[in-house]
C-alpha positions as CSV (number, residue, x, y, z in Angstrom):
1,X,108.4,274.8,7.5
2,X,105.0,275.6,9.0
3,X,102.5,274.0,6.7
4,X,100.7,271.2,8.3
5,X,99.3,268.6,5.8
6,X,96.1,266.8,6.5
7,X,96.1,263.2,5.4
8,X,92.8,261.4,5.6
9,X,93.0,257.6,6.0
10,X,95.8,255.5,7.6
11,X,95.7,252.7,5.1
12,X,98.6,251.8,2.8
13,X,98.6,255.0,0.9
14,X,97.9,257.4,3.8
15,X,100.5,255.8,6.0
16,X,103.2,256.0,3.3
17,X,102.2,259.6,2.5
18,X,102.4,260.7,6.2
19,X,105.7,259.0,6.8
20,X,107.3,260.5,3.6
21,X,106.1,264.0,4.5
22,X,107.2,263.7,8.2
23,X,110.7,262.5,7.2
24,X,111.0,265.6,5.0
25,X,110.2,267.8,8.0
26,X,106.5,268.4,7.2
27,X,104.0,268.2,10.1
28,X,101.1,265.8,9.4
29,X,97.7,265.3,10.9
30,X,96.8,261.8,9.9
31,X,93.0,261.1,10.4
32,X,91.7,257.5,10.7
33,X,88.1,256.8,11.4
34,X,88.6,253.4,13.0
35,X,87.8,252.3,15.6
36,X,85.1,254.9,16.2
37,X,83.6,254.2,12.8
38,X,84.5,250.8,11.6
39,X,84.1,249.4,8.0
40,X,82.6,246.1,6.8
41,X,86.0,244.8,5.8
42,X,88.4,245.9,8.5
43,X,89.0,243.9,11.7
44,X,91.4,246.1,13.6
45,X,92.2,249.8,14.2
46,X,95.8,249.4,13.0
47,X,97.4,251.4,10.2
48,X,97.9,249.7,6.8
49,X,95.5,246.8,7.6
50,X,95.2,244.4,4.7
51,X,91.5,243.6,4.1
52,X,91.8,241.1,1.3
53,X,94.7,238.9,0.4
54,X,98.0,239.1,2.2
55,X,99.9,238.9,-1.1
56,X,101.6,241.9,-2.6
57,X,102.2,240.0,-5.8
58,X,105.3,239.1,-7.8
59,X,108.9,240.1,-7.0
60,X,110.5,239.3,-10.4
61,X,111.8,242.4,-12.1
62,X,110.5,241.0,-15.4
63,X,107.0,241.5,-14.1
64,X,105.2,244.8,-13.7
65,X,104.4,244.1,-10.1
66,X,108.1,243.3,-9.3
67,X,109.3,246.3,-11.2
68,X,107.0,248.6,-9.2
69,X,108.5,247.2,-6.0
70,X,112.0,248.0,-7.3
71,X,110.9,251.6,-8.1
72,X,109.4,252.0,-4.6
73,X,112.6,250.7,-3.0
74,X,114.6,253.1,-5.1
75,X,112.4,256.0,-3.9
76,X,112.6,254.9,-0.3
77,X,109.2,253.5,0.5
78,X,108.7,252.9,4.3
79,X,105.6,250.7,4.0
80,X,107.2,248.4,1.4
81,X,110.2,248.1,3.7
82,X,107.9,247.0,6.5
83,X,106.3,244.5,4.2
84,X,109.6,242.9,3.3
85,X,110.6,242.7,7.0
86,X,107.4,240.8,7.7
87,X,107.4,238.5,4.6
88,X,106.1,235.0,4.7
89,X,106.9,232.2,2.2
90,X,105.0,232.7,-1.0
91,X,107.1,231.4,-3.9
92,X,107.9,234.2,-6.3
93,X,105.5,236.6,-4.6
94,X,105.8,239.0,-1.6
95,X,103.3,238.0,1.0
96,X,103.2,239.3,4.5
97,X,102.3,238.3,8.0
98,X,99.1,240.4,8.1
99,X,99.3,241.3,11.8
100,X,103.0,241.8,12.1
101,X,103.0,244.1,9.0
102,X,100.2,246.4,10.2
103,X,101.6,246.5,13.7
104,X,105.0,247.6,12.3
105,X,103.5,250.4,10.2
106,X,101.4,251.5,13.1
107,X,104.5,251.7,15.3
108,X,106.3,253.7,12.7
109,X,103.5,256.2,12.4
110,X,103.0,256.5,16.2
111,X,106.7,256.9,16.8
112,X,107.1,259.8,14.3
113,X,107.0,263.1,16.3
114,X,105.8,265.1,13.3
115,X,102.7,262.8,12.8
116,X,99.6,263.4,14.9
117,X,97.3,260.4,14.5
118,X,93.7,261.5,15.0
119,X,91.1,258.8,15.6
120,X,88.0,260.4,14.2
121,X,85.9,260.5,11.0
122,X,86.4,263.3,8.5
123,X,83.1,264.3,7.0
124,X,84.1,267.4,4.9
125,X,86.9,268.1,2.5
126,X,89.8,269.4,4.5
127,X,91.6,272.7,3.8
128,X,94.6,272.3,1.6
129,X,97.3,271.2,1.6
130,X,95.7,267.8,2.1
131,X,95.8,264.2,0.8
132,X,92.6,262.1,0.8
133,X,93.7,258.5,1.0
134,X,90.4,257.3,2.5
135,X,90.5,254.1,0.4
136,X,87.7,252.4,-1.4
137,X,85.7,252.1,1.8
138,X,85.7,255.9,2.3
139,X,82.9,257.0,4.7
140,X,79.6,258.0,3.0
141,X,79.8,261.6,4.4
142,X,83.3,262.2,3.0
143,X,82.6,260.6,-0.3
144,X,79.5,262.7,-0.7
145,X,81.6,265.8,0.0
146,X,84.2,264.7,-2.5
147,X,81.5,263.8,-5.2
148,X,79.9,267.2,-4.7
149,X,83.3,268.9,-5.3
150,X,84.0,266.8,-8.3
151,X,80.6,267.1,-9.8
152,X,79.3,263.7,-8.8
153,X,81.8,261.8,-10.9
154,X,81.9,258.7,-8.8
155,X,82.0,255.0,-9.8
156,X,81.8,251.8,-7.8
157,X,82.4,248.1,-8.1
158,X,82.1,245.1,-5.8
159,X,85.2,243.6,-4.2
160,X,85.6,240.4,-2.2
161,X,88.0,238.8,0.3
162,X,88.9,235.1,0.8
163,X,88.4,233.1,4.0
164,X,91.3,232.2,6.4
165,X,91.5,228.8,8.1
166,X,93.1,227.6,11.3
167,X,96.3,225.6,10.3
168,X,95.7,223.1,13.1
169,X,92.4,222.0,11.5
170,X,94.0,221.2,8.1
171,X,94.3,217.4,7.4
172,X,97.9,217.0,6.6
173,X,97.4,213.4,5.5
174,X,95.6,214.8,2.4
175,X,97.3,218.1,1.9
176,X,100.9,218.4,0.7
177,X,103.4,221.3,0.7
178,X,104.7,222.3,-2.8
179,X,105.0,225.4,-4.9
180,X,103.4,225.2,-8.3
181,X,106.8,226.1,-9.8
182,X,109.4,224.5,-7.6
183,X,112.3,226.3,-9.2
184,X,111.0,229.5,-7.5
185,X,110.7,228.0,-4.0
186,X,109.5,224.6,-3.0
187,X,106.9,224.0,-0.3
188,X,105.6,227.6,0.2
189,X,102.0,226.6,-0.5
190,X,99.8,223.8,0.9
191,X,97.8,222.0,-1.8
192,X,94.5,220.3,-1.4
193,X,94.3,217.8,-4.4
194,X,91.0,216.9,-6.0
195,X,90.2,214.0,-8.3
196,X,87.6,214.5,-11.1
197,X,84.7,213.3,-8.9
198,X,85.7,215.5,-5.9
199,X,86.1,218.5,-8.2
200,X,82.7,218.0,-9.8
201,X,80.9,217.6,-6.5
202,X,82.6,220.8,-5.2
203,X,81.8,222.7,-8.4
204,X,78.1,221.7,-8.3
205,X,77.7,222.8,-4.7
206,X,79.7,226.0,-5.2
207,X,77.6,227.4,-8.1
208,X,74.3,226.5,-6.3
209,X,75.2,227.9,-2.8
210,X,73.4,230.8,-1.3
211,X,75.0,234.2,-1.7
212,X,74.9,237.3,0.5
213,X,74.2,239.7,-2.4
214,X,71.8,237.9,-4.8
215,X,70.5,240.6,-7.1
216,X,72.4,243.7,-6.1
217,X,75.0,243.5,-8.8
218,X,75.6,242.4,-12.3
219,X,78.8,240.8,-13.8
220,X,79.9,244.2,-15.0
221,X,80.0,245.5,-11.4
222,X,82.7,242.9,-10.4
223,X,86.3,243.9,-10.6
224,X,88.0,241.1,-12.6
225,X,90.9,240.7,-10.3
226,X,88.7,240.1,-7.3
227,X,85.9,238.0,-8.9
228,X,84.2,235.8,-6.3
229,X,85.2,232.2,-6.9
230,X,81.5,231.2,-7.4
231,X,81.2,233.9,-10.2
232,X,84.2,232.5,-11.9
233,X,82.8,229.0,-11.6
234,X,79.6,230.0,-13.3
235,X,81.5,230.8,-16.5
236,X,82.1,227.1,-17.1
237,X,82.8,223.8,-15.4
238,X,86.5,223.9,-16.1
239,X,87.0,227.6,-15.4
240,X,88.5,227.0,-11.9
241,X,90.7,224.2,-13.2
242,X,92.3,226.6,-15.6
243,X,92.4,229.4,-13.0
244,X,92.9,229.4,-9.2
245,X,92.6,225.6,-9.0
246,X,95.0,224.8,-11.9
247,X,97.1,221.7,-11.0
248,X,99.9,222.5,-13.4
249,X,103.4,221.8,-11.9
250,X,102.0,219.9,-8.9
251,X,102.4,216.2,-8.1
252,X,100.3,214.5,-5.4
253,X,102.8,212.4,-3.3
254,X,100.1,209.9,-2.5
255,X,99.5,209.1,-6.2
256,X,102.7,210.3,-7.9
257,X,100.4,212.1,-10.4
258,X,99.2,215.5,-11.1
259,X,95.7,216.0,-9.5
260,X,92.6,216.9,-11.5
261,X,92.5,220.2,-9.6
262,X,94.1,221.7,-6.5
263,X,93.2,224.4,-4.0
264,X,96.2,226.2,-2.8
265,X,96.6,227.6,0.7
266,X,99.1,230.4,1.5
267,X,100.4,231.2,5.0
268,X,98.9,234.4,6.5
269,X,101.7,234.8,9.1
270,X,105.3,233.8,9.9
271,X,104.2,231.3,12.5
272,X,102.1,229.4,9.9
273,X,99.1,229.2,12.2
274,X,96.6,230.6,9.6
275,X,96.2,229.9,5.9
276,X,94.4,231.9,3.1
277,X,92.4,230.0,0.4
278,X,94.2,231.5,-2.6
279,X,91.7,232.8,-5.2
280,X,88.7,232.1,-3.0
281,X,87.2,235.6,-2.7
282,X,83.6,234.9,-2.1
283,X,80.1,236.3,-1.7
284,X,78.7,233.1,-0.2
285,X,76.9,233.3,3.2
286,X,79.0,232.2,6.1
287,X,77.1,229.0,6.7
288,X,77.5,228.1,3.0
289,X,81.2,228.9,3.1
290,X,81.6,226.5,6.0
291,X,79.5,223.8,4.2
292,X,81.0,224.1,0.7
293,X,84.6,224.8,1.5
294,X,84.7,221.8,3.8
295,X,84.1,219.7,0.7
296,X,87.7,220.5,-0.3
297,X,89.9,217.5,0.5
298,X,91.9,218.2,3.6
299,X,89.5,220.9,4.8
300,X,86.7,218.6,6.0
301,X,87.2,219.7,9.6
302,X,88.5,223.2,8.9
303,X,87.8,226.0,11.4
304,X,87.6,229.5,9.9
305,X,89.4,232.4,11.6
306,X,87.7,234.7,9.1
307,X,85.0,234.0,6.5
308,X,85.2,235.7,3.1
309,X,83.3,239.0,2.7
310,X,82.1,241.1,-0.2
311,X,81.7,244.8,-0.1
312,X,81.3,247.8,-2.4
313,X,84.5,249.7,-3.4
314,X,84.1,253.2,-4.6
315,X,86.5,255.3,-6.7
316,X,86.4,258.5,-8.7
317,X,86.6,258.9,-12.5
318,X,90.2,260.1,-12.2
319,X,90.9,260.8,-15.9
320,X,87.9,263.2,-16.0
321,X,88.2,265.0,-12.6
322,X,91.8,264.9,-11.4
323,X,95.0,266.4,-12.8
324,X,98.2,264.6,-13.6
325,X,99.2,264.5,-9.9
326,X,95.8,263.1,-8.8
327,X,95.0,266.7,-7.6
328,X,91.7,268.4,-7.5
329,X,92.0,271.3,-10.0
330,X,92.1,274.7,-8.3
331,X,93.2,273.2,-5.0
332,X,96.2,271.7,-3.3
333,X,94.2,268.6,-2.3
334,X,95.2,265.3,-3.8
335,X,93.8,261.8,-3.8
336,X,95.9,258.7,-3.2
337,X,95.2,255.0,-3.1
338,X,92.4,252.9,-4.4
339,X,89.9,255.8,-4.3
340,X,91.8,257.0,-7.5
341,X,91.1,253.6,-9.2
342,X,94.7,252.5,-9.0
343,X,93.9,249.0,-7.8
344,X,96.3,247.0,-5.7
345,X,98.3,247.1,-2.4
346,X,101.6,248.1,-3.9
347,X,99.9,250.6,-6.2
348,X,98.3,252.2,-3.2
349,X,101.7,252.5,-1.4
350,X,103.2,254.0,-4.6
351,X,100.4,256.6,-4.9
352,X,100.8,257.6,-1.3
353,X,104.5,258.2,-1.9
354,X,103.8,260.2,-5.1
355,X,101.1,262.3,-3.3
356,X,103.7,263.1,-0.6
357,X,106.3,264.1,-3.1
358,X,103.9,266.5,-5.0
359,X,102.5,267.9,-1.7
360,X,106.1,268.5,-0.5
361,X,106.9,270.1,-3.9
362,X,103.9,272.4,-3.5
363,X,104.9,273.5,0.0
364,X,108.6,274.1,-1.0
365,X,107.8,275.7,-4.4
366,X,109.5,273.0,-6.3
367,X,108.4,271.7,-9.7
368,X,105.7,269.0,-9.5
369,X,106.5,265.4,-10.1
370,X,105.7,263.5,-13.2
371,X,107.1,260.0,-13.3
372,X,108.5,258.7,-16.6
373,X,105.8,256.7,-18.4
374,X,108.3,254.0,-19.2
375,X,108.4,253.1,-15.4
376,X,105.8,250.8,-14.0
377,X,104.0,253.3,-11.8
378,X,104.6,256.2,-14.2
379,X,102.7,254.2,-16.8
380,X,99.8,253.5,-14.5
381,X,99.5,257.1,-13.4
382,X,99.6,258.2,-17.1
383,X,96.7,255.9,-17.8
384,X,94.7,256.9,-14.8
385,X,95.1,260.6,-15.5
386,X,94.8,260.6,-19.3
387,X,91.6,262.5,-20.3
388,X,91.4,260.1,-23.3
389,X,90.9,257.1,-21.1
390,X,87.4,255.8,-21.7
391,X,85.2,253.7,-19.4
392,X,87.7,254.0,-16.6
393,X,87.9,251.0,-14.4
394,X,90.2,249.9,-11.6
395,X,93.6,248.9,-13.0
396,X,96.6,247.1,-11.6
397,X,100.1,248.0,-12.8
398,X,100.8,245.9,-16.0
399,X,103.0,246.0,-19.0
400,X,100.0,246.7,-21.2
401,X,100.2,250.3,-20.0
402,X,103.8,251.1,-20.9
403,X,104.9,252.7,-24.2
404,X,105.7,250.1,-26.8
405,X,109.3,249.2,-27.6
406,X,111.0,250.3,-30.8
407,X,111.8,246.7,-31.6
408,X,108.4,244.9,-32.1
409,X,110.0,241.6,-33.0
410,X,111.0,240.6,-29.4
411,X,109.4,237.6,-27.9
412,X,107.5,237.9,-24.6
413,X,110.4,237.0,-22.3
414,X,112.8,239.3,-24.2
415,X,110.2,242.1,-24.3
416,X,109.6,242.0,-20.5
417,X,113.3,242.1,-19.9
418,X,113.6,245.1,-22.2
419,X,110.7,246.8,-20.3
420,X,112.7,246.1,-17.1
421,X,115.9,247.6,-18.4
422,X,114.3,250.6,-19.8
423,X,112.3,251.3,-16.7
424,X,115.3,251.0,-14.4
425,X,117.3,253.4,-16.5
426,X,114.4,255.9,-16.6
427,X,114.0,255.6,-12.8
428,X,117.7,256.1,-12.2
429,X,117.6,259.2,-14.4
430,X,114.5,260.5,-12.6
431,X,116.2,260.1,-9.2
432,X,119.2,262.0,-10.4
433,X,117.2,264.8,-12.0
434,X,114.9,265.2,-8.9
435,X,117.5,264.9,-6.1
436,X,115.8,268.0,-4.7
437,X,112.9,265.9,-3.5
438,X,115.1,263.4,-1.6
439,X,118.1,265.4,-0.3
440,X,116.2,266.8,2.7
441,X,114.8,263.5,3.8
442,X,115.8,262.7,7.4
């Protein structure tokens, strides 16, 4: 096999894509612009660096996120395997030690003899076969080249990341360890309880605090899953109490009662030396973050390893400009990851795997891959490449995208279990039918 595939971007999608191709005997040139050309959100030059939360969401097979993980395991995802090896406690979710995870993926990439990791920016569209997995922080030059090729069909939205605090500076006399739903796993989260007066004071200061971007965006520019906490708060005084700060299922051991509100902290690493403020993506200036977030009980003396940041994410209008394999029509160049508008870490991993399978199919003259729409990722791809999709916006995998069941009388729990069973059966059938894609994997 002589075709060398160019993969642009060593994030989640690009790393998965490169590893999948290499393990099928395909030489890969993997380009990564960091550290020579850093982004506003990245902090290292490692592959698969997570720039926002360290959570890869739910693991339950009765959830779309959990089902997607099962599908990736079935298909042999290398990046997901690294995530599971570097998991940290997070209740019913898969969260990872941020540094350990990215170090592991980098080591896999660098150890693979068929992958050449090139540390330089790509400013023009590469010759095919190629996969552009440059992410939502794609360089201006490459995105201009891509937009020119696609006719300028580019969109954008604002994304935000939450701050991370030093565990040693958390007041453990106020903060208690408990998962919101203890039947999943007790004690995986730290909780900062608030009474009504503490919550009101925090709320008032939060909505009046200075922001980095004051007039540059409107509410419609904000992706709903990454809304800055202050923007959520502006929708109503109780919005946070019914969202990220909901106290349901918690009991403050100091009072024996449920708090009025509670800020949850999730471990960033296995050592438990750093904690992420769950749901606290923010656009506040750094001095304001320090002032306002120190109003949270237990964080009065908190030191911040990383402040929250907000940045513009850019993606293409996939339903209008890409084919069913996220390919650019008339070429053997594909897109993968969040630049396609498939939002989420695990979704990015999946799209990198799918790009690798279709690129491998191109090279070996095999039929292209179309995943069953009844599967979690197949449903997302079908949505993202359907020309009938209107007003395309970033989308996480979810059961709202899958084809309806024949039995419409099922209740929610039963319906989700039926989605699970149907998807697993369809994925098993796909794996059997397309053994040609997996039989040559080293």
